[in-house]
N, C-alpha and C positions, 0 to 999 in steps of 0.2 A: 251513255257514258257510265262506266262502272264507278261506283262510289269508292273513294280511297279507303284503304284498310285503317282501322282505328285500334289503338291500344285500349281495350275495354276497361281495364282498371283505371287508367288515367282519365278516360272519358267520364267514367262514373264519379271519380274524385272531383273533377272540375265541375260537373253538374251539381255536386254537393256544395262546392264553394259558391257557385252562382245562386244558391238558394238564400244566401244572405242578401237582403235588399232593404229598402226603406221601410217596408211593412214588416219585415222580419229581421231586425238588426241583431238578434240573438236567438239561439236554438239550444234546446236540450237534446241529448242523444236520442231518446225515445221518440219525441215529437218529430224530429227531423227524419228519423228512419220511417216513421209512419207517413210523413209528407211525401217522401221520395219513393216509398214502396220498396225500401231496401232492408236487408237484415240488420238488426241492431248492432251486431258484432262488427259488421263491415263499416258502419257509420262511426262506431267508437274508434276503431283502428285508424280510419281515414282522418278523423279529427285529431287524434293524438299525433299522427304524422305531420299534419299541417301545423299543429301547435309547436312541434319540435323545431320547425323551420320558420316560425314566426308569422305564418299566414293566418292563423287564428289564435285566440287567447282565451284561456279559461280563468275567470276571476277566482282568486283564493276564497275558499269557503263556499263556492257556488258550483253547481254542476251544469252550467250553461256556458256556451261559447259565443264569442264575438270575433269579428275580423281583426287581424293583428296588424301591427305597425309595419311589417315587412311589405305589405301591399302599398303603403304610401310611397316608399322609396321606388318601387317598380312603376307606380303611376307617374312619378316625376320623370323617370327615364323614358316613359312611353308618350310624353307630351308631344302632340303632333306638330308638324312644321307650321301649320296654320296658327297654332297658339303662340309659337315663337315669333312669328311675324306680327301678330295682333297685339302682343304684350305691351310694347311701348305706347301704342295708341290707346290701349285700355287703361294704362297707368295715367296718361294725360286726361282721359275722360273721367276717371274716378276722382282725380284732383280737381277737375272743373266742377263736378256735380257734388262732390263729397258723399257719393253713394257707391254701392257695390256694382261692379261691372262684370258680367258673365259672358262666356263663350260656350255655346251649347251645340252639340252635334248629335246626329242620329246614330244609334248603335243598336242593331237588331230591331226589336219592336218597341224600343223606348228612346227617349232623349236622355243624354248624359252630359253633365257639366265637364267640359274639357279643360277650362282654365277660368280663373277668377281673380279679380283685384278688389279687395274689400275696402269698404268705407272706413274713414278714420274715426267716425263717430262711435261712441260707446254703445248707443242704440243703433244697431245696424243689422242688415240681413247678411248672413254669411253665404259665401259661394263655395260649397264643399265639392271639390273636384272629385269626380267619380259618382256623385249622387245622381240617381236615375229617377225619371218621372215619365208617366204616360202622356200621350199627345193631347189629351182633351182639356187639360188645365194648365194655366199659366201662359203668359205672352210668349216666352222663349220657346216653349214646346209647341204651341199652336202655329207659330211662324214656320217651324220646320214642317209640321204636318201640312200646312197650306201649299207647300211646293213639292209634296210627294204625290204619287198617283193615289186617287181615292181608294182604290182596291187595297193598296198597301196599308193605308191608315186604318181602314175598316178591319182588315185582318188582324192588325196589331191590337186594336181596341177590343175586338171580339175575343181574342186570346187572353187579354189581361183583365177585363172588367167582369164582375159577376153577372150572371144571366139576367137578373132583374134590374140592372143599372138603368136609370132613366135615359141616358144617352143612347143606349142600344135600342130603345123604343122610339127614338126620334132622330134617326140618322139624317133625315133631310135637313133639319135645322142646323145640325153641326156642319154638314157639308156646305150649306149656304154661308155659314160663318167663315169657314176656311176660304171659300171663294172670295168673300169680301176682303179678307186679310191679304190674299194674293193680289187683288186688284189695287188696294191702297198701298201695299208694300210695307205694312207694319202692323203690330198688334199691341193692344193695351189690356192689362188685366188688373182687377182690383179684388183683393181678398179671395183669390181662387185657390192658390196652393196653401197660403197661410193668411189668417185673419189680420186685417190692418196693413197689408202689404200691397204696394202698387208696383207694377213692372211694365216697361215699354221695351219692345224688341223689334229689330229689323233683320232681314236676311243678309248674309254675306255671300257674295258670288265669287266663284273661281274663274280661271282663265277663259273657260268656254261659256261662261254665263250661268253655270249650274250652281245651285245653292249648296254651299258647303257647311254652313253653320248659321246660328242666330247670334246676334250681339245684343245684349240687354243691359238696361239700368234697372236696378231694383232697390227699393227702400221703403221705409215706413210711410204710409199714406198721409200721416199728419204733416209731413214735410213737403208734400206736393199736392196741397189742397186744390180743389176745383179743377181747372184745366192747366195747372202748373206742369203737368206731365208733357205738355207740348214743347216746353223748353228742352226737356230731355230728348224729345224726338228730334228737334233741330240739331242738337249736339251729336246724337247717334248717327244721323244722316251724314254729318261732316266726317265723323270717325269712320263710318262705313266706306265712304268714298276713298279715304286715305288708305285704308287697309286693302281695298279692292285694287287700287292702283299698284300696290306692291305685289299683289297676287297676279296681276296681269290682266285685270278686267276693267274696261272702261264703259261708262254709261253710253248706250247707243243713243245717237241724237234724236231718233224717232220716238224715244220713250223718256222725255225729260222729267216726267213726274214720278217715274217708277224707281228712281234712284238705283239703277243698275239691275233691276229685277226683270228677267226675261219672261216671255210668255211661257207658262208652265202647265203641268198636267191638269190641274183642277180647272184652269180656265178653258181648256179645250174639251172638257167633258160636258155632256148635256145635263 
């Protein structure tokens, strides 16, 4: 099948915009041009055009660019149907736990926060919609990886992580961890993405039983000492069941302990 024709200028501009991420929240023109292998003049004009329309912002007195507020309004408009359905359930879960609740989905070779309801505490973990993470750290991201084909997960990590990263040297261990997550139907992480933070996450299944997202509670570890996270897990499972009923998925009676999680790719691979 022939590849669709692309507008090369627009394709290059969007590639430039996508270079802003968690590791690179701001760029100077010269370093971004070097990073993308583009002429400095092209990068300068593209950033100036984006800035005119509010997609990037150049702070006064500095020669560096950050993403602009126009993207926030577009992100709200792009909120998926899943987030709309899950929102009232997430609000109730956040009220019950007094912690931040996140909905995370797969986007390309990373996980991205699609929706969040934040804790009322002044000391809380924020759920920044649009924030992206790799699959190997954090309960919400590992849950998604656990229900993807291993080849997909490995290709994503190989593309994202530096060549000497320890995980790339011990693929078997990580693969076993994902299989364990898929079998038990949840993941727990302590201080993996941020120090002093605990997260518990479960998968959300769509009408056909496919995993569409992960639903997570995240908060300071000091408020969930010991095995206190198990209360979070119980509440997550109840919320998960309620959301999945609205999505049209019911727990199969033959899998009472999986909370709606069907047999998936990692379980079927040797």
